[in-house]
C-alpha angles and dihedrals in degrees: 000000000000092000093073111124101223101153117026099209129016098228105032094100093054093046092050095050095039095048094051108061115195116213095192106100120180092172102070110191093344097110095170091060091047092052092046090052093049090051091047092049091057092044091052090051091048092051091052090050091046091057097036096103096042115108113266093236092057109110093213092061094055094042094051093048095045093050092045090058090047088054091060092050092048092052091054091049094055098048090111095041101056092120099035105123096205100033112155089199092057091049090049090049093052090050090052091051091051090049091052090050089057092048092052090049089053089051090053098048090045092057095245092113131035119248090243096051092040092053093047093052094044090051091048091051091049091049089051090056091048091048090055090054093047092047091062087068095040124108088214090069093075118106092204133041123217130181132197090246090062088072107032105032097076119153136168113263112266120211113202122198117226113230113209111209124194115254112247125209112251118203120215105246094185138286114339121199117217114235119200115206122213092253091052089050091054092049092049091048093049092050094059114117119259130217123249090257092051092047090052091050091049090051091053091048091049090055098038105036114211111012141168124235092261091052090052092045092053088060093046106044092167092067127065122235091246091053091050091048091054092050091048091053090054092046090050091050090051093049096246095113132037120218125206129179130021135275113327091001091059116129127194132206134178120257109218 
């Protein structure tokens, strides 16, 4: 039973999806929905591979594939309801995930899928359901982003005139060495690009203020606390995040 060749290579799915970036984004700023969809896309592909060698007339094959495609459609339909507490669509989606878990288990006990591949897919489906629950509490589930300054920092519009100055000829007086001041160094350091994980952490801190590692991790269930801690150390070193307190009492806030 365990000798079934369900998935040819362990990393080919990740390579395929990572090497083919898609610019079309129906999720806007709703990063939780985007991540859920990317996970679901890989799961759907894995379920098709898992059932690829099963006879066409086997009901389990058709049922697994049909429900996997429904899963993709359901994820797209809830992109604006990620934080709705009583969303019927979210409840329906969780039921569909649980149904797929049962179908994959049936594939495994029937000998159509290996124990290893069946367990991996079941675990991935279950994590997807848990991620949906965690995303309802996540600041990254919002489609729009508001700040306090949007409501209190109101000024009259200022129209500035542009003064065009004549360009003067500058003679080269010799070699000039560039000197970088400390303030310029800070600005250059702050302008460095950040990774997707770091950007997600900064977004959580912007919404939540001063938070501990566990608070940040609860908003980013796809990352481990150790991974978040490493990213925070780098952000602190680069001046993007401020740290207060020591060890487990450490708190982090965004430096704007």
